TITOR-26556 format. One record per atom (N, C-alpha, C): residue in three letters; atom name; x, y, z negated. Coordinates in steps of 0.02 Angstrom, whole numbers, plus 50000, padded with zeros to 5 digits. Example, Ala and Ser with C-alpha at 12.3 -4.5 7.8 and 13.67 -1.06 7.14 Angstrom:
2
ALA, N, 50660, 49716, 49610
ALA, CA, 50615, 49775, 49610
ALA, C, 50660, 49835, 49610
SER, N, 50642, 49888, 49646
SER, CA, 50684, 49947, 49643
SER, C, 50645, 50002, 49606
This chain:
220
MET, N, 55035, 53937, 44710
MET, CA, 55081, 53921, 44764
MET, C, 55044, 53924, 44831
HIS, N, 55071, 53960, 44878
HIS, CA, 55038, 53968, 44943
HIS, C, 55064, 53916, 44992
SER, N, 55020, 53893, 45035
SER, CA, 55039, 53847, 45088
SER, C, 55019, 53879, 45155
PHE, N, 55067, 53888, 45198
PHE, CA, 55054, 53921, 45262
PHE, C, 55045, 53870, 45317
LYS, N, 55032, 53893, 45376
LYS, CA, 55021, 53849, 45433
LYS, C, 55081, 53804, 45445
LEU, N, 55068, 53741, 45460
LEU, CA, 55123, 53694, 45472
LEU, C, 55161, 53714, 45534
ILE, N, 55224, 53693, 45537
ILE, CA, 55266, 53708, 45595
ILE, C, 55237, 53673, 45657
PRO, N, 55218, 53709, 45710
PRO, CA, 55193, 53676, 45770
PRO, C, 55247, 53632, 45801
PHE, N, 55225, 53576, 45829
PHE, CA, 55273, 53529, 45858
PHE, C, 55311, 53561, 45915
THR, N, 55276, 53603, 45954
THR, CA, 55309, 53636, 46010
THR, C, 55363, 53684, 45986
PHE, N, 55350, 53716, 45928
PHE, CA, 55401, 53761, 45899
PHE, C, 55461, 53721, 45878
LEU, N, 55449, 53663, 45847
LEU, CA, 55504, 53620, 45825
LEU, C, 55546, 53598, 45884
LEU, N, 55513, 53580, 45939
LEU, CA, 55550, 53560, 45998
LEU, C, 55593, 53617, 46024
GLY, N, 55565, 53678, 46021
GLY, CA, 55604, 53736, 46042
GLY, C, 55664, 53747, 45999
LEU, N, 55656, 53738, 45934
LEU, CA, 55712, 53746, 45887
LEU, C, 55766, 53695, 45903
ILE, N, 55746, 53632, 45912
ILE, CA, 55794, 53579, 45927
ILE, C, 55831, 53593, 45992
PHE, N, 55794, 53617, 46042
PHE, CA, 55826, 53633, 46106
PHE, C, 55877, 53689, 46096
SER, N, 55859, 53740, 46056
SER, CA, 55904, 53796, 46045
SER, C, 55968, 53773, 46009
LEU, N, 55960, 53732, 45958
LEU, CA, 56018, 53707, 45921
LEU, C, 56062, 53664, 45965
SER, N, 56030, 53623, 46007
SER, CA, 56068, 53580, 46051
SER, C, 56109, 53620, 46101
CYS, N, 56079, 53674, 46126
CYS, CA, 56115, 53717, 46173
CYS, C, 56175, 53750, 46138
VAL, N, 56165, 53771, 46075
VAL, CA, 56219, 53802, 46038
VAL, C, 56276, 53754, 46025
SER, N, 56258, 53692, 46006
SER, CA, 56309, 53644, 45987
SER, C, 56338, 53606, 46046
ASN, N, 56302, 53608, 46103
ASN, CA, 56323, 53570, 46162
ASN, C, 56332, 53496, 46146
ALA, N, 56290, 53470, 46102
ALA, CA, 56296, 53401, 46083
ALA, C, 56234, 53362, 46105
SER, N, 56245, 53300, 46127
SER, CA, 56189, 53258, 46147
SER, C, 56155, 53227, 46087
GLU, N, 56192, 53217, 46033
GLU, CA, 56164, 53189, 45971
GLU, C, 56133, 53246, 45930
PRO, N, 56080, 53230, 45892
PRO, CA, 56050, 53281, 45849
PRO, C, 56100, 53310, 45800
THR, N, 56097, 53375, 45788
THR, CA, 56140, 53406, 45738
THR, C, 56114, 53387, 45668
ASN, N, 56155, 53400, 45617
ASN, CA, 56132, 53388, 45549
ASN, C, 56069, 53426, 45533
GLN, N, 56064, 53488, 45559
GLN, CA, 56006, 53529, 45545
GLN, C, 55943, 53498, 45575
GLU, N, 55948, 53475, 45638
GLU, CA, 55891, 53444, 45670
GLU, C, 55871, 53380, 45634
SER, N, 55920, 53340, 45615
SER, CA, 55906, 53276, 45582
SER, C, 55869, 53285, 45517
ASP, N, 55891, 53334, 45476
ASP, CA, 55859, 53346, 45412
ASP, C, 55785, 53365, 45420
ILE, N, 55771, 53408, 45470
ILE, CA, 55703, 53430, 45482
ILE, C, 55660, 53372, 45507
LEU, N, 55687, 53335, 45555
LEU, CA, 55649, 53279, 45584
LEU, C, 55636, 53224, 45532
GLN, N, 55684, 53211, 45489
GLN, CA, 55675, 53161, 45437
GLN, C, 55620, 53182, 45389
ALA, N, 55619, 53246, 45372
ALA, CA, 55567, 53271, 45327
ALA, C, 55498, 53263, 45358
LEU, N, 55492, 53280, 45422
LEU, CA, 55428, 53273, 45457
LEU, C, 55408, 53200, 45463
SER, N, 55456, 53156, 45474
SER, CA, 55440, 53085, 45481
SER, C, 55414, 53055, 45415
ARG, N, 55434, 53087, 45359
ARG, CA, 55410, 53064, 45294
ARG, C, 55341, 53094, 45277
GLY, N, 55315, 53134, 45323
GLY, CA, 55250, 53165, 45313
GLY, C, 55251, 53228, 45271
GLN, N, 55311, 53257, 45261
GLN, CA, 55315, 53319, 45223
GLN, C, 55288, 53378, 45261
LYS, N, 55254, 53422, 45225
LYS, CA, 55233, 53486, 45254
LYS, C, 55294, 53532, 45254
LEU, N, 55305, 53568, 45307
LEU, CA, 55360, 53616, 45309
LEU, C, 55334, 53685, 45327
ASP, N, 55354, 53734, 45288
ASP, CA, 55342, 53803, 45305
ASP, C, 55409, 53837, 45319
THR, N, 55406, 53898, 45345
THR, CA, 55467, 53931, 45368
THR, C, 55471, 54002, 45340
ALA, N, 55530, 54022, 45320
ALA, CA, 55544, 54090, 45297
ALA, C, 55607, 54114, 45332
THR, N, 55611, 54177, 45349
THR, CA, 55669, 54205, 45384
THR, C, 55692, 54268, 45349
PHE, N, 55755, 54269, 45327
PHE, CA, 55782, 54324, 45289
PHE, C, 55849, 54347, 45318
ALA, N, 55860, 54413, 45319
ALA, CA, 55925, 54442, 45334
ALA, C, 55949, 54477, 45271
ALA, N, 56011, 54461, 45250
ALA, CA, 56034, 54487, 45185
ALA, C, 56109, 54488, 45183
GLY, N, 56140, 54514, 45234
GLY, CA, 56213, 54514, 45237
GLY, C, 56239, 54453, 45273
CYS, N, 56300, 54433, 45258
CYS, CA, 56332, 54377, 45292
CYS, C, 56291, 54313, 45284
PHE, N, 56275, 54280, 45339
PHE, CA, 56233, 54221, 45334
PHE, C, 56268, 54162, 45300
TRP, N, 56333, 54162, 45297
TRP, CA, 56367, 54108, 45260
TRP, C, 56345, 54107, 45187
CYS, N, 56340, 54166, 45157
CYS, CA, 56322, 54172, 45086
CYS, C, 56250, 54150, 45074
ILE, N, 56205, 54175, 45116
ILE, CA, 56134, 54164, 45106
ILE, C, 56115, 54092, 45120
GLU, N, 56143, 54064, 45173
GLU, CA, 56128, 53994, 45190
GLU, C, 56145, 53948, 45132
ALA, N, 56205, 53954, 45106
ALA, CA, 56228, 53910, 45052
ALA, C, 56189, 53923, 44987
SER, N, 56169, 53984, 44975
SER, CA, 56129, 54000, 44915
SER, C, 56063, 53962, 44916
PHE, N, 56031, 53957, 44974
PHE, CA, 55967, 53924, 44978
PHE, C, 55972, 53848, 44984
GLU, N, 56025, 53824, 45015
GLU, CA, 56029, 53752, 45027
GLU, C, 56040, 53712, 44963
GLN, N, 56058, 53745, 44909
GLN, CA, 56066, 53710, 44845
GLN, C, 56000, 53703, 44807
ILE, N, 55947, 53730, 44834
ILE, CA, 55882, 53733, 44800
ILE, C, 55837, 53675, 44820
GLU, N, 55808, 53641, 44771
GLU, CA, 55761, 53587, 44783
GLU, C, 55701, 53613, 44821
GLY, N, 55679, 53575, 44871
GLY, CA, 55623, 53596, 44912
GLY, C, 55643, 53629, 44977
VAL, N, 55705, 53654, 44980
VAL, CA, 55733, 53682, 45042
VAL, C, 55760, 53623, 45083
ILE, N, 55728, 53609, 45138
ILE, CA, 55749, 53553, 45180
ILE, C, 55809, 53571, 45222
GLU, N, 55808, 53632, 45248
GLU, CA, 55864, 53655, 45290
GLU, C, 55865, 53731, 45293
ALA, N, 55924, 53759, 45294
ALA, CA, 55933, 53831, 45305
ALA, C, 55980, 53838, 45365
ILE, N, 55959, 53875, 45415
ILE, CA, 55996, 53881, 45477
ILE, C, 56019, 53953, 45487
SER, N, 56083, 53963, 45496
SER, CA, 56110, 54029, 45510
SER, C, 56095, 54049, 45581
GLY, N, 56080, 54113, 45591
GLY, CA, 56065, 54135, 45659
GLY, C, 56060, 54211, 45663
TYR, N, 56029, 54234, 45717
TYR, CA, 56023, 54305, 45732
TYR, C, 55951, 54322, 45746
VAL, N, 55930, 54381, 45723
VAL, CA, 55860, 54400, 45731
VAL, C, 55854, 54476, 45731
GLY, N, 55800, 54501, 45760
GLY, CA, 55785, 54572, 45756
GLY, C, 55820, 54616, 45808
GLY, N, 55850, 54585, 45859
GLY, CA, 55885, 54624, 45909
GLY, C, 55844, 54639, 45971
THR, N, 55876, 54674, 46017
THR, CA, 55841, 54695, 46078
THR, C, 55860, 54654, 46139
LYS, N, 55908, 54608, 46131
LYS, CA, 55930, 54567, 46187
LYS, C, 55927, 54494, 46167
ASN, N, 55917, 54450, 46217
ASN, CA, 55911, 54379, 46202
ASN, C, 55977, 54342, 46207
ASN, N, 56032, 54379, 46216
ASN, CA, 56098, 54346, 46221
ASN, C, 56135, 54355, 46155
ALA, N, 56103, 54331, 46101
ALA, CA, 56133, 54338, 46035
ALA, C, 56191, 54290, 46027
GLN, N, 56251, 54316, 46023
GLN, CA, 56311, 54277, 46011
GLN, C, 56353, 54314, 45959
TYR, N, 56394, 54278, 45922
TYR, CA, 56427, 54308, 45865
TYR, C, 56469, 54369, 45884
ASP, N, 56507, 54365, 45938
ASP, CA, 56550, 54421, 45956
ASP, C, 56509, 54483, 45975
LEU, N, 56452, 54472, 46008
LEU, CA, 56409, 54528, 46027
LEU, C, 56373, 54557, 45966
VAL, N, 56346, 54513, 45925
VAL, CA, 56311, 54536, 45865
VAL, C, 56358, 54574, 45819
SER, N, 56419, 54549, 45812
SER, CA, 56469, 54581, 45768
SER, C, 56487, 54651, 45793
SER, N, 56483, 54661, 45858
SER, CA, 56499, 54726, 45887
SER, C, 56444, 54778, 45874
GLY, N, 56385, 54753, 45856
GLY, CA, 56328, 54798, 45844
GLY, C, 56291, 54818, 45907
LYS, N, 56311, 54789, 45964
LYS, CA, 56281, 54810, 46028
LYS, C, 56212, 54781, 46041
THR, N, 56194, 54727, 46006
THR, CA, 56129, 54695, 46020
THR, C, 56075, 54713, 45969
ALA, N, 56094, 54745, 45915
ALA, CA, 56048, 54765, 45860
ALA, C, 56021, 54707, 45821
HIS, N, 56049, 54647, 45831
HIS, CA, 56028, 54590, 45791
HIS, C, 56057, 54595, 45720
ALA, N, 56025, 54559, 45674
ALA, CA, 56052, 54551, 45607
ALA, C, 56070, 54478, 45597
GLU, N, 56123, 54466, 45558
GLU, CA, 56137, 54398, 45537
GLU, C, 56080, 54378, 45490
ALA, N, 56053, 54318, 45500
ALA, CA, 55995, 54297, 45462
ALA, C, 55997, 54222, 45449
VAL, N, 55952, 54200, 45406
VAL, CA, 55946, 54129, 45391
VAL, C, 55872, 54111, 45396
GLN, N, 55858, 54057, 45433
GLN, CA, 55790, 54032, 45437
GLN, C, 55786, 53970, 45393
ILE, N, 55737, 53970, 45348
ILE, CA, 55732, 53919, 45296
ILE, C, 55671, 53876, 45309
TYR, N, 55682, 53810, 45311
TYR, CA, 55628, 53762, 45317
TYR, C, 55619, 53730, 45249
TYR, N, 55559, 53737, 45220
TYR, CA, 55550, 53716, 45151
TYR, C, 55483, 53681, 45142
ASP, N, 55480, 53642, 45088
ASP, CA, 55419, 53605, 45070
ASP, C, 55379, 53648, 45021
PRO, N, 55321, 53675, 45042
PRO, CA, 55283, 53719, 44998
PRO, C, 55253, 53684, 44938
ASN, N, 55254, 53618, 44938
ASN, CA, 55231, 53580, 44879
ASN, C, 55285, 53578, 44825
LYS, N, 55346, 53597, 44843
LYS, CA, 55401, 53595, 44795
LYS, C, 55426, 53664, 44776
ILE, N, 55419, 53712, 44821
ILE, CA, 55443, 53780, 44806
ILE, C, 55399, 53829, 44844
SER, N, 55384, 53884, 44812
SER, CA, 55340, 53934, 44842
SER, C, 55378, 53988, 44880
TYR, N, 55343, 54023, 44923
TYR, CA, 55373, 54079, 44959
TYR, C, 55394, 54134, 44909
GLU, N, 55354, 54144, 44857
GLU, CA, 55372, 54194, 44807
GLU, C, 55439, 54178, 44774
THR, N, 55450, 54114, 44759
THR, CA, 55514, 54094, 44728
THR, C, 55572, 54103, 44776
LEU, N, 55560, 54089, 44840
LEU, CA, 55613, 54101, 44889
LEU, C, 55632, 54175, 44890
LEU, N, 55583, 54218, 44883
LEU, CA, 55597, 54290, 44881
LEU, C, 55637, 54308, 44819
ASP, N, 55620, 54278, 44762
ASP, CA, 55658, 54290, 44701
ASP, C, 55732, 54271, 44711
ILE, N, 55742, 54215, 44745
ILE, CA, 55811, 54192, 44758
ILE, C, 55846, 54241, 44806
LEU, N, 55810, 54263, 44857
LEU, CA, 55837, 54311, 44905
LEU, C, 55862, 54374, 44870
PHE, N, 55821, 54401, 44825
PHE, CA, 55838, 54464, 44793
PHE, C, 55888, 54455, 44736
THR, N, 55907, 54393, 44722
THR, CA, 55962, 54379, 44678
THR, C, 56027, 54370, 44718
ALA, N, 56021, 54341, 44777
ALA, CA, 56079, 54325, 44819
ALA, C, 56109, 54384, 44855
HIS, N, 56073, 54441, 44856
HIS, CA, 56101, 54501, 44888
HIS, C, 56074, 54563, 44853
ASP, N, 56104, 54620, 44868
ASP, CA, 56084, 54683, 44839
ASP, C, 56037, 54720, 44887
PRO, N, 55972, 54723, 44873
PRO, CA, 55925, 54754, 44920
PRO, C, 55926, 54830, 44919
THR, N, 55973, 54859, 44882
THR, CA, 55979, 54932, 44881
THR, C, 56035, 54958, 44925
GLN, N, 56073, 54912, 44955
GLN, CA, 56129, 54932, 44999
GLN, C, 56105, 54938, 45071
LEU, N, 56113, 54996, 45100
LEU, CA, 56088, 55009, 45168
LEU, C, 56140, 54988, 45220
ASN, N, 56120, 54942, 45263
ASN, CA, 56163, 54920, 45319
ASN, C, 56231, 54895, 45296
ARG, N, 56232, 54860, 45239
ARG, CA, 56294, 54831, 45216
ARG, C, 56279, 54783, 45159
GLN, N, 56326, 54739, 45146
GLN, CA, 56327, 54698, 45085
GLN, C, 56399, 54691, 45065
GLY, N, 56418, 54725, 45012
GLY, CA, 56487, 54722, 44989
GLY, C, 56536, 54745, 45042
PRO, N, 56584, 54701, 45061
PRO, CA, 56634, 54721, 45110
PRO, C, 56609, 54721, 45182
ASP, N, 56549, 54693, 45194
ASP, CA, 56523, 54687, 45262
ASP, C, 56479, 54748, 45278
VAL, N, 56501, 54787, 45327
VAL, CA, 56468, 54850, 45343
VAL, C, 56443, 54850, 45415
GLY, N, 56382, 54873, 45425
GLY, CA, 56353, 54877, 45492
GLY, C, 56280, 54855, 45491
LYS, N, 56240, 54875, 45541
LYS, CA, 56169, 54858, 45542
LYS, C, 56158, 54783, 45547
GLN, N, 56208, 54746, 45572
GLN, CA, 56200, 54674, 45575
GLN, C, 56198, 54642, 45506
TYR, N, 56213, 54681, 45454
TYR, CA, 56211, 54656, 45385
TYR, C, 56153, 54687, 45346
ARG, N, 56104, 54715, 45380
ARG, CA, 56048, 54748, 45346
ARG, C, 56004, 54697, 45310
SER, N, 55966, 54723, 45263
SER, CA, 55920, 54682, 45223
SER, C, 55850, 54685, 45254
VAL, N, 55826, 54627, 45276
VAL, CA, 55760, 54624, 45308
VAL, C, 55725, 54558, 45289
VAL, N, 55661, 54562, 45275
VAL, CA, 55620, 54502, 45271
VAL, C, 55577, 54501, 45334
PHE, N, 55586, 54449, 45374
PHE, CA, 55547, 54441, 45436
PHE, C, 55488, 54394, 45421
TYR, N, 55429, 54422, 45419
TYR, CA, 55371, 54382, 45401
TYR, C, 55344, 54343, 45461
HIS, N, 55318, 54283, 45447
HIS, CA, 55291, 54238, 45498
HIS, C, 55216, 54244, 45505
ASN, N, 55184, 54273, 45455
ASN, CA, 55111, 54281, 45456
ASN, C, 55092, 54336, 45407
GLN, N, 55028, 54353, 45407
GLN, CA, 55005, 54408, 45365
GLN, C, 55009, 54392, 45291
ILE, N, 55002, 54329, 45272
ILE, CA, 55008, 54310, 45202
ILE, C, 55078, 54326, 45177
GLN, N, 55128, 54306, 45215
GLN, CA, 55197, 54321, 45196
GLN, C, 55208, 54397, 45192
LYS, N, 55179, 54434, 45237
LYS, CA, 55187, 54507, 45237
LYS, C, 55159, 54537, 45172
ILE, N, 55101, 54513, 45151
ILE, CA, 55070, 54538, 45090
ILE, C, 55112, 54520, 45029
ILE, N, 55137, 54458, 45028
ILE, CA, 55176, 54435, 44970
ILE, C, 55240, 54474, 44964
VAL, N, 55277, 54483, 45019
VAL, CA, 55341, 54517, 45014
VAL, C, 55331, 54592, 45000
SER, N, 55279, 54622, 45026
SER, CA, 55266, 54693, 45011
SER, C, 55254, 54703, 44937
GLN, N, 55216, 54657, 44906
GLN, CA, 55204, 54661, 44835
GLN, C, 55267, 54647, 44795
LYS, N, 55307, 54599, 44819
LYS, CA, 55369, 54582, 44784
LYS, C, 55416, 54642, 44782
ILE, N, 55421, 54678, 44838
ILE, CA, 55465, 54737, 44840
ILE, C, 55440, 54791, 44792
LYS, N, 55375, 54799, 44786
LYS, CA, 55348, 54847, 44737
LYS, C, 55367, 54826, 44666
ASP, N, 55363, 54760, 44654
ASP, CA, 55378, 54735, 44587
ASP, C, 55452, 54745, 44569
ILE, N, 55497, 54727, 44614
ILE, CA, 55568, 54731, 44597
ILE, C, 55594, 54803, 44599
SER, N, 55557, 54848, 44631
SER, CA, 55579, 54918, 44632
SER, C, 55580, 54948, 44562
ARG, N, 55543, 54917, 44516
ARG, CA, 55543, 54940, 44447
ARG, C, 55605, 54918, 44409
VAL, N, 55639, 54867, 44437
VAL, CA, 55697, 54837, 44404
VAL, C, 55762, 54871, 44426
PHE, N, 55766, 54886, 44491
PHE, CA, 55827, 54915, 44518
PHE, C, 55828, 54991, 44507
VAL, N, 55887, 55017, 44491
VAL, CA, 55895, 55089, 44481
VAL, C, 55889, 55127, 44547
ASN, N, 55922, 55101, 44599
ASN, CA, 55921, 55133, 44664
ASN, C, 55862, 55108, 44706
PRO, N, 55841, 55148, 44755
PRO, CA, 55783, 55128, 44797
PRO, C, 55797, 55063, 44836
ILE, N, 55746, 55023, 44845
ILE, CA, 55750, 54963, 44886
ILE, C, 55748, 54984, 44959
VAL, N, 55796, 54959, 44999
VAL, CA, 55799, 54977, 45070
VAL, C, 55781, 54918, 45114
THR, N, 55760, 54862, 45085
THR, CA, 55741, 54803, 45124
THR, C, 55683, 54819, 45170
LEU, N, 55691, 54802, 45234
LEU, CA, 55639, 54812, 45283
LEU, C, 55593, 54751, 45285
VAL, N, 55531, 54762, 45305
VAL, CA, 55483, 54707, 45314
VAL, C, 55459, 54711, 45386
GLU, N, 55476, 54660, 45426
GLU, CA, 55462, 54662, 45497
GLU, C, 55435, 54594, 45520
PRO, N, 55394, 54594, 45573
PRO, CA, 55370, 54530, 45600
PRO, C, 55427, 54492, 45635
LEU, N, 55427, 54427, 45629
LEU, CA, 55477, 54387, 45665
LEU, C, 55457, 54383, 45738
ILE, N, 55502, 54404, 45782
ILE, CA, 55490, 54399, 45854
ILE, C, 55526, 54338, 45883
ALA, N, 55590, 54333, 45868
ALA, CA, 55630, 54277, 45894
ALA, C, 55689, 54265, 45848
PHE, N, 55706, 54202, 45840
PHE, CA, 55763, 54182, 45800
PHE, C, 55810, 54141, 45844
TYR, N, 55874, 54161, 45845
TYR, CA, 55924, 54126, 45886
TYR, C, 55975, 54092, 45840
PRO, N, 55976, 54026, 45838
PRO, CA, 56025, 53991, 45795
PRO, C, 56096, 54012, 45813
ALA, N, 56137, 54022, 45762
ALA, CA, 56207, 54040, 45773
ALA, C, 56246, 53979, 45798
GLU, N, 56307, 53993, 45819
GLU, CA, 56351, 53940, 45844
GLU, C, 56361, 53886, 45791
GLU, N, 56373, 53825, 45813
GLU, CA, 56376, 53768, 45767
GLU, C, 56428, 53778, 45712
TYR, N, 56484, 53811, 45727
TYR, CA, 56536, 53818, 45676
TYR, C, 56514, 53863, 45618
HIS, N, 56461, 53902, 45628
HIS, CA, 56435, 53943, 45573
HIS, C, 56389, 53903, 45527
GLN, N, 56361, 53848, 45552
GLN, CA, 56314, 53809, 45511
GLN, C, 56351, 53773, 45455
ASP, N, 56323, 53778, 45394
ASP, CA, 56354, 53746, 45335
ASP, C, 56427, 53769, 45326
TYR, N, 56440, 53832, 45341
TYR, CA, 56509, 53857, 45341
TYR, C, 56540, 53851, 45272
GLU, N, 56504, 53868, 45220
GLU, CA, 56532, 53865, 45152
GLU, C, 56550, 53794, 45133
LYS, N, 56508, 53747, 45153
LYS, CA, 56520, 53677, 45137
LYS, C, 56581, 53651, 45174
LYS, N, 56590, 53674, 45235
LYS, CA, 56646, 53650, 45276
LYS, C, 56712, 53685, 45258
ASN, N, 56707, 53746, 45231
ASN, CA, 56767, 53787, 45218
ASN, C, 56768, 53814, 45147
PRO, N, 56766, 53771, 45096
PRO, CA, 56759, 53795, 45027
PRO, C, 56818, 53837, 45002
ASN, N, 56876, 53829, 45033
ASN, CA, 56936, 53866, 45010
ASN, C, 56954, 53926, 45053
GLN, N, 56910, 53942, 45100
GLN, CA, 56923, 54001, 45142
GLN, C, 56918, 54063, 45098
PRO, N, 56964, 54111, 45104
PRO, CA, 56966, 54170, 45058
PRO, C, 56900, 54208, 45053
TYR, N, 56866, 54219, 45109
TYR, CA, 56802, 54255, 45106
TYR, C, 56751, 54216, 45065
ILE, N, 56749, 54151, 45076
ILE, CA, 56703, 54108, 45039
ILE, C, 56717, 54112, 44965
LEU, N, 56781, 54107, 44946
LEU, CA, 56799, 54108, 44875
LEU, C, 56784, 54175, 44842
ASN, N, 56797, 54230, 44878
ASN, CA, 56792, 54296, 44847
ASN, C, 56725, 54331, 44856
VAL, N, 56688, 54314, 44908
VAL, CA, 56625, 54349, 44922
VAL, C, 56565, 54302, 44917
SER, N, 56569, 54245, 44951
SER, CA, 56511, 54200, 44953
SER, C, 56500, 54164, 44887
LYS, N, 56554, 54135, 44859
LYS, CA, 56547, 54092, 44801
LYS, C, 56515, 54129, 44741
PRO, N, 56535, 54190, 44726
PRO, CA, 56503, 54225, 44670
PRO, C, 56427, 54231, 44678
LYS, N, 56403, 54243, 44739
LYS, CA, 56331, 54249, 44752
LYS, C, 56297, 54181, 44744
ILE, N, 56328, 54129, 44771
ILE, CA, 56301, 54062, 44766
ILE, C, 56296, 54040, 44693
ASP, N, 56349, 54054, 44656
ASP, CA, 56351, 54035, 44585
ASP, C, 56300, 54074, 44544
LEU, N, 56289, 54138, 44562
LEU, CA, 56239, 54178, 44526
LEU, C, 56170, 54148, 44535
VAL, N, 56154, 54129, 44597
VAL, CA, 56089, 54096, 44611
VAL, C, 56084, 54031, 44572
ALA, N, 56138, 53992, 44571
ALA, CA, 56138, 53928, 44536
ALA, C, 56125, 53937, 44461
ARG, N, 56154, 53989, 44432
ARG, CA, 56143, 54001, 44360
ARG, C, 56072, 54024, 44346
LYS, N, 56047, 54069, 44386
LYS, CA, 55981, 54098, 44372
LYS, C, 55925, 54048, 44387
PHE, N, 55937, 54004, 44437
PHE, CA, 55885, 53956, 44457
PHE, C, 55909, 53885, 44444
LYS, N, 55941, 53876, 44387
LYS, CA, 55969, 53810, 44370
LYS, C, 55918, 53754, 44372
ALA, N, 55857, 53769, 44350
ALA, CA, 55805, 53718, 44348
ALA, C, 55782, 53697, 44418
LEU, N, 55799, 53736, 44469
LEU, CA, 55777, 53722, 44537
LEU, C, 55830, 53690, 44580
LEU, N, 55889, 53679, 44552
LEU, CA, 55944, 53652, 44593
LEU, C, 55931, 53579, 44612
LYS, N, 55954, 53561, 44671
LYS, CA, 55950, 53491, 44693
LYS, C, 55993, 53448, 44648
VAL, N, 55971, 53387, 44636
VAL, CA, 56009, 53341, 44596
VAL, C, 56062, 53309, 44639
SER, N, 56125, 53313, 44618
SER, CA, 56179, 53284, 44657
SER, C, 56174, 53208, 44657
LYS, N, 56185, 53179, 44716
LYS, CA, 56180, 53106, 44722
LYS, C, 56250, 53076, 44717
């Protein structure tokens, strides 16, 4: 199990500021609170950032996993810093919908997160996932350091033997992550009966739950 550099405090402050700006709330968001509580307990936190289609599906797939403290939906990989849902959806900013995952490396490894990622989406679909079409739905692993780059590069070589079609997942350095609007956060949890969630998201979430049953969080 690999342990990467701890989240710098200044980075955490930047994340909290970004989320607060998105939510326009004076009180900490649920996402901020979960991260701060983990840090206050002395937990080590590492970060992974993945783009794999609609962030509603990917966020919920990871948040059910033990060791994942928080998964935040957002935008990454674009050319402009004004990442907003309507602009990203238009394809004009070149951003991808993505999820940034804060996890405890003592409970789950980066390699396992990648295994979950490649279960939760189809890495052979170019610029789409199922009904969602466009570069904003492309498959990308954004690495935070050289160790992650090495691990994901090897993982893609390994899984290429399993898939019939070529893997199209890109491997790129993380430059900037912009948290999505507050209504996108925990969308599946807030809207369990929404048609897209039932027909597109839930099958992916359930597939991850079945394959990684031993890693699921224990319901309280």
